Biopython code that builds the backbone (N, CA, C, O; Angstrom):
import numpy as np
from Bio.PDB.StructureBuilder import StructureBuilder

atoms = [
    (1, "MET", "N", (89.948, 102.719, 119.530)),
    (1, "MET", "CA", (90.733, 102.457, 118.346)),
    (1, "MET", "C", (90.724, 100.955, 118.077)),
    (1, "MET", "O", (90.992, 100.152, 118.970)),
    (2, "THR", "N", (90.414, 100.588, 116.843)),
    (2, "THR", "CA", (90.368, 99.174, 116.513)),
    (2, "THR", "C", (91.638, 98.767, 115.792)),
    (2, "THR", "O", (92.155, 99.489, 114.939)),
    (3, "ALA", "N", (92.123, 97.597, 116.153)),
    (3, "ALA", "CA", (93.345, 97.083, 115.524)),
    (3, "ALA", "C", (92.992, 96.439, 114.194)),
    (3, "ALA", "O", (91.990, 95.732, 114.085)),
    (4, "LYS", "N", (93.804, 96.681, 113.201)),
    (4, "LYS", "CA", (93.604, 96.076, 111.900)),
    (4, "LYS", "C", (94.104, 94.638, 111.957)),
    (4, "LYS", "O", (95.247, 94.383, 112.336)),
    (5, "ARG", "N", (93.243, 93.706, 111.578)),
    (5, "ARG", "CA", (93.601, 92.300, 111.629)),
    (5, "ARG", "C", (94.528, 91.951, 110.473)),
    (5, "ARG", "O", (94.244, 92.270, 109.318)),
    (6, "LYS", "N", (95.629, 91.300, 110.789)),
    (6, "LYS", "CA", (96.564, 90.880, 109.753)),
    (6, "LYS", "C", (96.141, 89.519, 109.226)),
    (6, "LYS", "O", (95.843, 88.609, 109.999)),
    (7, "VAL", "N", (96.118, 89.389, 107.923)),
    (7, "VAL", "CA", (95.806, 88.120, 107.290)),
    (7, "VAL", "C", (97.100, 87.564, 106.728)),
    (7, "VAL", "O", (97.837, 88.266, 106.037)),
    (8, "LYS", "N", (97.371, 86.319, 107.020)),
    (8, "LYS", "CA", (98.589, 85.690, 106.523)),
    (8, "LYS", "C", (98.292, 85.074, 105.157)),
    (8, "LYS", "O", (97.428, 84.207, 105.029)),
    (9, "TYR", "N", (99.003, 85.523, 104.165)),
    (9, "TYR", "CA", (98.832, 85.015, 102.816)),
    (9, "TYR", "C", (99.918, 83.993, 102.524)),
    (9, "TYR", "O", (101.090, 84.216, 102.829)),
    (10, "GLU", "N", (99.533, 82.897, 101.943)),
    (10, "GLU", "CA", (100.481, 81.850, 101.575)),
    (10, "GLU", "C", (100.397, 81.635, 100.071)),
    (10, "GLU", "O", (99.321, 81.364, 99.537)),
    (11, "TRP", "N", (101.505, 81.753, 99.404)),
    (11, "TRP", "CA", (101.569, 81.545, 97.962)),
    (11, "TRP", "C", (102.321, 80.253, 97.684)),
    (11, "TRP", "O", (103.450, 80.075, 98.143)),
    (12, "ASP", "N", (101.692, 79.343, 96.927)),
    (12, "ASP", "CA", (102.361, 78.106, 96.542)),
    (12, "ASP", "C", (102.740, 78.180, 95.065)),
    (12, "ASP", "O", (102.437, 79.164, 94.389)),
    (13, "ALA", "N", (103.395, 77.153, 94.574)),
    (13, "ALA", "CA", (103.914, 77.132, 93.205)),
    (13, "ALA", "C", (102.817, 77.381, 92.174)),
    (13, "ALA", "O", (102.994, 78.175, 91.250)),
    (14, "GLU", "N", (101.691, 76.703, 92.334)),
    (14, "GLU", "CA", (100.595, 76.824, 91.366)),
    (14, "GLU", "C", (100.031, 78.241, 91.326)),
    (14, "GLU", "O", (99.774, 78.779, 90.248)),
    (15, "ARG", "N", (99.841, 78.836, 92.479)),
    (15, "ARG", "CA", (99.285, 80.194, 92.538)),
    (15, "ARG", "C", (100.245, 81.223, 91.942)),
    (15, "ARG", "O", (99.817, 82.142, 91.244)),
    (16, "ILE", "N", (101.531, 81.070, 92.216)),
    (16, "ILE", "CA", (102.515, 82.024, 91.692)),
    (16, "ILE", "C", (102.570, 81.944, 90.170)),
    (16, "ILE", "O", (102.583, 82.971, 89.492)),
    (17, "LYS", "N", (102.601, 80.735, 89.639)),
    (17, "LYS", "CA", (102.641, 80.574, 88.185)),
    (17, "LYS", "C", (101.357, 81.106, 87.555)),
    (17, "LYS", "O", (101.401, 81.754, 86.509)),
    (18, "ALA", "N", (100.219, 80.836, 88.185)),
    (18, "ALA", "CA", (98.943, 81.333, 87.660)),
    (18, "ALA", "C", (98.917, 82.861, 87.644)),
    (18, "ALA", "O", (98.435, 83.463, 86.684)),
    (19, "LEU", "N", (99.431, 83.486, 88.695)),
    (19, "LEU", "CA", (99.496, 84.947, 88.743)),
    (19, "LEU", "C", (100.372, 85.472, 87.611)),
    (19, "LEU", "O", (99.980, 86.396, 86.898)),
    (20, "ARG", "N", (101.535, 84.894, 87.447)),
    (20, "ARG", "CA", (102.459, 85.353, 86.402)),
    (20, "ARG", "C", (101.829, 85.215, 85.021)),
    (20, "ARG", "O", (101.922, 86.128, 84.200)),
    (21, "GLN", "N", (101.190, 84.079, 84.764)),
    (21, "GLN", "CA", (100.560, 83.861, 83.466)),
    (21, "GLN", "C", (99.375, 84.805, 83.270)),
    (21, "GLN", "O", (99.167, 85.325, 82.174)),
    (22, "TYR", "N", (98.613, 85.020, 84.317)),
    (22, "TYR", "CA", (97.484, 85.947, 84.244)),
    (22, "TYR", "C", (97.958, 87.343, 83.845)),
    (22, "TYR", "O", (97.306, 88.032, 83.060)),
    (23, "MET", "N", (99.093, 87.744, 84.392)),
    (23, "MET", "CA", (99.636, 89.067, 84.102)),
    (23, "MET", "C", (100.364, 89.112, 82.760)),
    (23, "MET", "O", (100.786, 90.181, 82.320)),
    (24, "GLY", "N", (100.513, 87.956, 82.105)),
    (24, "GLY", "CA", (101.182, 87.901, 80.813)),
    (24, "GLY", "C", (102.661, 88.214, 80.907)),
    (24, "GLY", "O", (103.235, 88.825, 80.006)),
    (25, "MET", "N", (103.273, 87.794, 81.999)),
    (25, "MET", "CA", (104.684, 88.103, 82.240)),
    (25, "MET", "C", (105.546, 86.857, 82.144)),
    (25, "MET", "O", (105.089, 85.734, 82.357)),
    (26, "THR", "N", (106.805, 87.094, 81.818)),
    (26, "THR", "CA", (107.806, 86.036, 81.916)),
    (26, "THR", "C", (108.278, 85.990, 83.371)),
    (26, "THR", "O", (107.962, 86.878, 84.163)),
    (27, "GLN", "N", (109.033, 84.953, 83.709)),
    (27, "GLN", "CA", (109.608, 84.895, 85.057)),
    (27, "GLN", "C", (110.521, 86.086, 85.298)),
    (27, "GLN", "O", (110.547, 86.641, 86.396)),
    (28, "GLN", "N", (111.264, 86.476, 84.282)),
    (28, "GLN", "CA", (112.172, 87.617, 84.416)),
    (28, "GLN", "C", (111.386, 88.898, 84.707)),
    (28, "GLN", "O", (111.774, 89.680, 85.575)),
    (29, "GLU", "N", (110.296, 89.111, 83.991)),
    (29, "GLU", "CA", (109.499, 90.324, 84.200)),
    (29, "GLU", "C", (108.875, 90.352, 85.592)),
    (29, "GLU", "O", (108.855, 91.396, 86.246)),
    (30, "LEU", "N", (108.364, 89.200, 86.048)),
    (30, "LEU", "CA", (107.790, 89.155, 87.394)),
    (30, "LEU", "C", (108.874, 89.388, 88.438)),
    (30, "LEU", "O", (108.645, 90.081, 89.429)),
    (31, "SER", "N", (110.043, 88.816, 88.223)),
    (31, "SER", "CA", (111.124, 89.010, 89.195)),
    (31, "SER", "C", (111.503, 90.484, 89.294)),
    (31, "SER", "O", (111.783, 90.978, 90.386)),
    (32, "GLU", "N", (111.513, 91.186, 88.170)),
    (32, "GLU", "CA", (111.818, 92.620, 88.190)),
    (32, "GLU", "C", (110.723, 93.397, 88.919)),
    (32, "GLU", "O", (111.012, 94.339, 89.657)),
    (33, "GLU", "N", (109.468, 93.002, 88.710)),
    (33, "GLU", "CA", (108.337, 93.642, 89.395)),
    (33, "GLU", "C", (108.453, 93.485, 90.913)),
    (33, "GLU", "O", (108.119, 94.395, 91.672)),
    (34, "LEU", "N", (108.931, 92.314, 91.338)),
    (34, "LEU", "CA", (109.022, 92.010, 92.766)),
    (34, "LEU", "C", (110.364, 92.401, 93.385)),
    (34, "LEU", "O", (110.507, 92.408, 94.608)),
    (35, "GLY", "N", (111.334, 92.723, 92.551)),
    (35, "GLY", "CA", (112.655, 93.066, 93.071)),
    (35, "GLY", "C", (113.438, 91.855, 93.534)),
    (35, "GLY", "O", (114.158, 91.914, 94.530)),
    (36, "THR", "N", (113.295, 90.755, 92.807)),
    (36, "THR", "CA", (114.020, 89.534, 93.137)),
    (36, "THR", "C", (114.659, 88.978, 91.869)),
    (36, "THR", "O", (114.600, 89.611, 90.815)),
    (37, "ARG", "N", (115.265, 87.804, 91.965)),
    (37, "ARG", "CA", (115.924, 87.203, 90.805)),
    (37, "ARG", "C", (114.961, 86.303, 90.036)),
    (37, "ARG", "O", (114.015, 85.769, 90.614)),
    (38, "GLN", "N", (115.198, 86.134, 88.746)),
    (38, "GLN", "CA", (114.398, 85.224, 87.930)),
    (38, "GLN", "C", (114.513, 83.809, 88.473)),
    (38, "GLN", "O", (113.534, 83.063, 88.474)),
    (39, "GLN", "N", (115.697, 83.434, 88.935)),
    (39, "GLN", "CA", (115.911, 82.098, 89.492)),
    (39, "GLN", "C", (115.010, 81.868, 90.706)),
    (39, "GLN", "O", (114.514, 80.760, 90.914)),
    (40, "THR", "N", (114.802, 82.907, 91.500)),
    (40, "THR", "CA", (113.938, 82.785, 92.677)),
    (40, "THR", "C", (112.508, 82.491, 92.252)),
    (40, "THR", "O", (111.861, 81.611, 92.821)),
    (41, "VAL", "N", (112.007, 83.220, 91.257)),
    (41, "VAL", "CA", (110.647, 82.977, 90.756)),
    (41, "VAL", "C", (110.545, 81.554, 90.223)),
    (41, "VAL", "O", (109.554, 80.868, 90.472)),
    (42, "SER", "N", (111.556, 81.108, 89.495)),
    (42, "SER", "CA", (111.574, 79.743, 88.975)),
    (42, "SER", "C", (111.514, 78.722, 90.113)),
    (42, "SER", "O", (110.773, 77.743, 90.035)),
    (43, "GLU", "N", (112.287, 78.952, 91.157)),
    (43, "GLU", "CA", (112.298, 78.029, 92.299)),
    (43, "GLU", "C", (110.953, 78.019, 93.020)),
    (43, "GLU", "O", (110.530, 76.975, 93.517)),
    (44, "TRP", "N", (110.282, 79.153, 93.085)),
    (44, "TRP", "CA", (108.934, 79.187, 93.669)),
    (44, "TRP", "C", (107.972, 78.366, 92.817)),
    (44, "TRP", "O", (107.191, 77.568, 93.336)),
    (45, "GLU", "N", (108.041, 78.574, 91.494)),
    (45, "GLU", "CA", (107.097, 77.906, 90.594)),
    (45, "GLU", "C", (107.310, 76.404, 90.512)),
    (45, "GLU", "O", (106.368, 75.668, 90.220)),
    (46, "THR", "N", (108.512, 75.938, 90.761)),
    (46, "THR", "CA", (108.767, 74.496, 90.745)),
    (46, "THR", "C", (108.547, 73.869, 92.118)),
    (46, "THR", "O", (108.610, 72.648, 92.265)),
    (47, "GLY", "N", (108.289, 74.698, 93.113)),
    (47, "GLY", "CA", (108.049, 74.193, 94.456)),
    (47, "GLY", "C", (109.307, 73.933, 95.256)),
    (47, "GLY", "O", (109.240, 73.390, 96.359)),
    (48, "LYS", "N", (110.454, 74.313, 94.716)),
    (48, "LYS", "CA", (111.708, 74.103, 95.453)),
    (48, "LYS", "C", (111.713, 74.926, 96.736)),
    (48, "LYS", "O", (112.126, 74.452, 97.794)),
    (49, "TYR", "N", (111.250, 76.160, 96.622)),
    (49, "TYR", "CA", (111.129, 77.048, 97.780)),
    (49, "TYR", "C", (109.782, 77.743, 97.723)),
    (49, "TYR", "O", (109.118, 77.754, 96.686)),
    (50, "ARG", "N", (109.386, 78.321, 98.848)),
    (50, "ARG", "CA", (108.169, 79.135, 98.906)),
    (50, "ARG", "C", (108.552, 80.532, 99.363)),
    (50, "ARG", "O", (109.468, 80.697, 100.169)),
    (51, "PRO", "N", (107.850, 81.542, 98.848)),
    (51, "PRO", "CA", (108.141, 82.900, 99.314)),
    (51, "PRO", "C", (107.812, 83.029, 100.792)),
    (51, "PRO", "O", (106.867, 82.416, 101.288)),
    (52, "ARG", "N", (108.610, 83.839, 101.489)),
    (52, "ARG", "CA", (108.411, 84.012, 102.928)),
    (52, "ARG", "C", (108.207, 85.476, 103.251)),
    (52, "ARG", "O", (108.510, 86.360, 102.450)),
    (53, "GLY", "N", (107.694, 85.711, 104.428)),
    (53, "GLY", "CA", (107.596, 87.051, 104.991)),
    (53, "GLY", "C", (106.959, 88.074, 104.083)),
    (53, "GLY", "O", (105.859, 87.877, 103.568)),
    (54, "GLY", "N", (107.674, 89.178, 103.895)),
    (54, "GLY", "CA", (107.148, 90.289, 103.124)),
    (54, "GLY", "C", (106.888, 89.957, 101.666)),
    (54, "GLY", "O", (106.080, 90.622, 101.017)),
    (55, "MET", "N", (107.562, 88.936, 101.137)),
    (55, "MET", "CA", (107.342, 88.584, 99.731)),
    (55, "MET", "C", (105.942, 88.015, 99.528)),
    (55, "MET", "O", (105.346, 88.218, 98.470)),
    (56, "ASN", "N", (105.402, 87.300, 100.530)),
    (56, "ASN", "CA", (104.013, 86.841, 100.444)),
    (56, "ASN", "C", (103.077, 88.034, 100.303)),
    (56, "ASN", "O", (102.181, 88.040, 99.459)),
    (57, "ARG", "N", (103.297, 89.034, 101.134)),
    (57, "ARG", "CA", (102.444, 90.228, 101.100)),
    (57, "ARG", "C", (102.622, 90.986, 99.790)),
    (57, "ARG", "O", (101.646, 91.483, 99.227)),
    (58, "LEU", "N", (103.850, 91.081, 99.300)),
    (58, "LEU", "CA", (104.104, 91.773, 98.040)),
    (58, "LEU", "C", (103.410, 91.062, 96.880)),
    (58, "LEU", "O", (102.826, 91.715, 96.016)),
    (59, "LEU", "N", (103.470, 89.739, 96.853)),
    (59, "LEU", "CA", (102.755, 88.981, 95.824)),
    (59, "LEU", "C", (101.258, 89.264, 95.891)),
    (59, "LEU", "O", (100.600, 89.394, 94.859)),
    (60, "THR", "N", (100.725, 89.359, 97.097)),
    (60, "THR", "CA", (99.306, 89.649, 97.271)),
    (60, "THR", "C", (98.966, 91.035, 96.740)),
    (60, "THR", "O", (97.951, 91.211, 96.066)),
    (61, "LEU", "N", (99.802, 92.012, 97.037)),
    (61, "LEU", "CA", (99.557, 93.371, 96.547)),
    (61, "LEU", "C", (99.609, 93.430, 95.022)),
    (61, "LEU", "O", (98.778, 94.090, 94.397)),
    (62, "VAL", "N", (100.571, 92.750, 94.429)),
    (62, "VAL", "CA", (100.680, 92.709, 92.969)),
    (62, "VAL", "C", (99.442, 92.032, 92.380)),
    (62, "VAL", "O", (98.891, 92.499, 91.383)),
    (63, "ALA", "N", (99.008, 90.936, 92.996)),
    (63, "ALA", "CA", (97.823, 90.219, 92.517)),
    (63, "ALA", "C", (96.578, 91.093, 92.599)),
    (63, "ALA", "O", (95.782, 91.135, 91.661)),
    (64, "GLU", "N", (96.410, 91.789, 93.716)),
    (64, "GLU", "CA", (95.247, 92.659, 93.878)),
    (64, "GLU", "C", (95.268, 93.789, 92.860)),
    (64, "GLU", "O", (94.237, 94.120, 92.274)),
    (65, "ARG", "N", (96.427, 94.375, 92.649)),
    (65, "ARG", "CA", (96.558, 95.464, 91.686)),
    (65, "ARG", "C", (96.212, 94.992, 90.270)),
    (65, "ARG", "O", (95.637, 95.745, 89.484)),
    (66, "ALA", "N", (96.564, 93.744, 89.951)),
    (66, "ALA", "CA", (96.314, 93.195, 88.618)),
    (66, "ALA", "C", (94.883, 92.680, 88.460)),
    (66, "ALA", "O", (94.469, 92.347, 87.349)),
    (67, "GLY", "N", (94.124, 92.610, 89.555)),
    (67, "GLY", "CA", (92.769, 92.077, 89.488)),
    (67, "GLY", "C", (92.729, 90.563, 89.438)),
    (67, "GLY", "O", (91.746, 89.978, 88.983)),
    (68, "PHE", "N", (93.787, 89.928, 89.899)),
    (68, "PHE", "CA", (93.885, 88.469, 89.910)),
    (68, "PHE", "C", (93.016, 87.921, 91.028)),
    (68, "PHE", "O", (93.163, 88.315, 92.184)),
    (69, "ILE", "N", (92.120, 87.020, 90.688)),
    (69, "ILE", "CA", (91.250, 86.391, 91.680)),
    (69, "ILE", "C", (91.932, 85.107, 92.146)),
    (69, "ILE", "O", (92.270, 84.243, 91.338)),
    (70, "TYR", "N", (92.123, 84.999, 93.417)),
    (70, "TYR", "CA", (92.817, 83.844, 93.963)),
    (70, "TYR", "C", (92.213, 83.495, 95.308)),
    (70, "TYR", "O", (91.467, 84.282, 95.892)),
    (71, "GLU", "N", (92.537, 82.330, 95.785)),
    (71, "GLU", "CA", (92.146, 81.925, 97.132)),
    (71, "GLU", "C", (93.419, 81.706, 97.920)),
    (71, "GLU", "O", (94.372, 81.097, 97.433)),
    (72, "THR", "N", (93.425, 82.205, 99.134)),
    (72, "THR", "CA", (94.546, 81.946, 100.025)),
    (72, "THR", "C", (94.128, 80.844, 100.977)),
    (72, "THR", "O", (92.966, 80.437, 100.986)),
    (73, "ASP", "N", (95.052, 80.366, 101.766)),
    (73, "ASP", "CA", (94.700, 79.378, 102.777)),
    (73, "ASP", "C", (93.611, 79.935, 103.681)),
    (73, "ASP", "O", (92.751, 79.189, 104.150)),
    (74, "GLN", "N", (93.641, 81.231, 103.927)),
    (74, "GLN", "CA", (92.648, 81.895, 104.771)),
    (74, "GLN", "C", (91.255, 81.764, 104.153)),
    (74, "GLN", "O", (90.315, 81.378, 104.846)),
    (75, "THR", "N", (91.102, 82.081, 102.850)),
    (75, "THR", "CA", (89.790, 82.028, 102.223)),
    (75, "THR", "C", (89.361, 80.599, 101.959)),
    (75, "THR", "O", (88.165, 80.309, 101.953)),
    (76, "GLU", "N", (90.309, 79.701, 101.741)),
    (76, "GLU", "CA", (89.948, 78.312, 101.531)),
    (76, "GLU", "C", (89.317, 77.725, 102.782)),
    (76, "GLU", "O", (88.361, 76.955, 102.688)),
    (77, "SER", "N", (89.841, 78.077, 103.958)),
    (77, "SER", "CA", (89.265, 77.533, 105.180)),
    (77, "SER", "C", (87.873, 78.099, 105.406)),
    (77, "SER", "O", (87.018, 77.424, 105.978)),
    (78, "ALA", "N", (87.632, 79.326, 104.966)),
    (78, "ALA", "CA", (86.313, 79.924, 105.110)),
    (78, "ALA", "C", (85.317, 79.279, 104.161)),
    (78, "ALA", "O", (84.120, 79.246, 104.448)),
    (79, "SER", "N", (85.798, 78.765, 103.035)),
    (79, "SER", "CA", (84.894, 78.156, 102.072)),
    (79, "SER", "C", (84.866, 76.639, 102.202)),
    (79, "SER", "O", (84.388, 75.950, 101.300)),
    (80, "SER", "N", (85.368, 76.115, 103.305)),
    (80, "SER", "CA", (85.431, 74.668, 103.486)),
    (80, "SER", "C", (84.059, 74.048, 103.700)),
    (80, "SER", "O", (83.941, 72.826, 103.799)),
    (81, "GLU", "N", (83.028, 74.870, 103.771)),
    (81, "GLU", "CA", (81.688, 74.343, 103.911)),
    (81, "GLU", "C", (81.174, 73.784, 102.595)),
    (81, "GLU", "O", (80.095, 73.193, 102.563)),
    (82, "LYS", "N", (81.920, 73.955, 101.508)),
    (82, "LYS", "CA", (81.555, 73.354, 100.236)),
    (82, "LYS", "C", (81.610, 71.842, 100.414)),
    (82, "LYS", "O", (82.245, 71.334, 101.338)),
    (83, "SER", "N", (80.948, 71.145, 99.530)),
    (83, "SER", "CA", (80.996, 69.692, 99.627)),
    (83, "SER", "C", (82.424, 69.207, 99.430)),
    (83, "SER", "O", (83.206, 69.827, 98.709)),
    (84, "ALA", "N", (82.753, 68.110, 100.065)),
    (84, "ALA", "CA", (84.122, 67.599, 100.029)),
    (84, "ALA", "C", (84.562, 67.270, 98.611)),
    (84, "ALA", "O", (85.749, 67.376, 98.302)),
    (85, "GLY", "N", (83.646, 66.876, 97.745)),
    (85, "GLY", "CA", (83.993, 66.558, 96.367)),
    (85, "GLY", "C", (84.159, 67.781, 95.492)),
    (85, "GLY", "O", (84.586, 67.660, 94.343)),
    (86, "ASP", "N", (83.838, 68.937, 95.994)),
    (86, "ASP", "CA", (83.896, 70.172, 95.209)),
    (86, "ASP", "C", (85.188, 70.921, 95.480)),
    (86, "ASP", "O", (85.167, 72.122, 95.751)),
    (87, "GLN", "N", (86.304, 70.229, 95.410)),
    (87, "GLN", "CA", (87.589, 70.877, 95.646)),
    (87, "GLN", "C", (88.185, 71.282, 94.321)),
    (87, "GLN", "O", (88.195, 70.510, 93.363)),
    (88, "GLU", "N", (88.682, 72.508, 94.278)),
    (88, "GLU", "CA", (89.287, 73.010, 93.061)),
    (88, "GLU", "C", (90.507, 73.821, 93.416)),
    (88, "GLU", "O", (90.719, 74.158, 94.581)),
    (89, "GLY", "N", (91.304, 74.134, 92.426)),
    (89, "GLY", "CA", (92.494, 74.957, 92.625)),
    (89, "GLY", "C", (92.098, 76.401, 92.823)),
    (89, "GLY", "O", (90.918, 76.708, 92.989)),
    (90, "PRO", "N", (93.078, 77.296, 92.807)),
    (90, "PRO", "CA", (92.801, 78.711, 92.996)),
    (90, "PRO", "C", (91.866, 79.228, 91.919)),
    (90, "PRO", "O", (92.016, 78.888, 90.745)),
    (91, "ALA", "N", (90.903, 80.048, 92.311)),
    (91, "ALA", "CA", (89.996, 80.636, 91.340)),
    (91, "ALA", "C", (90.782, 81.592, 90.463)),
    (91, "ALA", "O", (91.591, 82.381, 90.952)),
    (92, "ARG", "N", (90.540, 81.514, 89.170)),
    (92, "ARG", "CA", (91.286, 82.365, 88.242)),
    (92, "ARG", "C", (90.354, 82.935, 87.195)),
    (92, "ARG", "O", (89.346, 82.326, 86.837)),
    (93, "GLN", "N", (90.702, 84.094, 86.719)),
    (93, "GLN", "CA", (90.044, 84.635, 85.549)),
    (93, "GLN", "C", (90.827, 84.133, 84.355)),
    (93, "GLN", "O", (91.959, 83.674, 84.503)),
    (94, "SER", "N", (90.234, 84.215, 83.168)),
    (94, "SER", "CA", (90.955, 83.783, 81.977)),
    (94, "SER", "C", (92.197, 84.630, 81.794)),
    (94, "SER", "O", (92.106, 85.856, 81.719)),
    (95, "PRO", "N", (93.353, 83.995, 81.720)),
    (95, "PRO", "CA", (94.585, 84.775, 81.574)),
    (95, "PRO", "C", (94.718, 85.315, 80.156)),
    (95, "PRO", "O", (94.220, 84.710, 79.207)),
    (96, "PRO", "N", (95.385, 86.444, 80.015)),
    (96, "PRO", "CA", (95.657, 86.942, 78.671)),
    (96, "PRO", "C", (96.675, 86.037, 77.993)),
    (96, "PRO", "O", (97.332, 85.230, 78.650)),
    (97, "THR", "N", (96.802, 86.169, 76.706)),
    (97, "THR", "CA", (97.761, 85.363, 75.974)),
    (97, "THR", "C", (99.164, 85.647, 76.492)),
    (97, "THR", "O", (99.616, 86.791, 76.450)),
    (98, "PRO", "N", (99.866, 84.613, 76.986)),
    (98, "PRO", "CA", (101.207, 84.834, 77.548)),
    (98, "PRO", "C", (102.187, 85.302, 76.482)),
    (98, "PRO", "O", (102.103, 84.913, 75.317)),
    (99, "ARG", "N", (103.120, 86.149, 76.912)),
    (99, "ARG", "CA", (104.205, 86.579, 76.028)),
    (99, "ARG", "C", (105.278, 85.518, 76.037)),
    (99, "ARG", "O", (105.599, 84.973, 77.093)),
    (100, "GLU", "N", (105.824, 85.224, 74.921)),
    (100, "GLU", "CA", (106.888, 84.208, 74.815)),
    (100, "GLU", "C", (108.229, 84.847, 75.003)),
    (100, "GLU", "O", (109.252, 84.164, 74.951)),
]
sb = StructureBuilder()
sb.init_structure("model")
sb.init_model(0)
sb.init_chain("A")
sb.init_seg("    ")
for serial, (resi, resn, name, xyz) in enumerate(atoms, 1):
    if name == "N":
        sb.init_residue(resn, " ", resi, " ")
    sb.init_atom(name, np.array(xyz, "f"), 0.0, 1.0, " ", f" {name:<3s}", serial, name[0])
structure = sb.get_structure()
């Protein structure tokens, strides 16, 4: 029997905001999707706090379900063989027009 390897996902302010915009959601709508408060999403997006524990995994599941292309700290370290000058933010697809 083989053990399933756990990957630790880390979501920072930029990635969370990019995911929300990609999904065309307001902070309130994303908070409802995640089962948290709008204020919490706002605090994540401003960098005041970072999601912890199961919320990291939940954000990853929501992102995967939405088809959001992103890089985690795990994938960034795997792609560190790129030239040092070729650093970029999280890979993203063109987001749909955000709802106001």
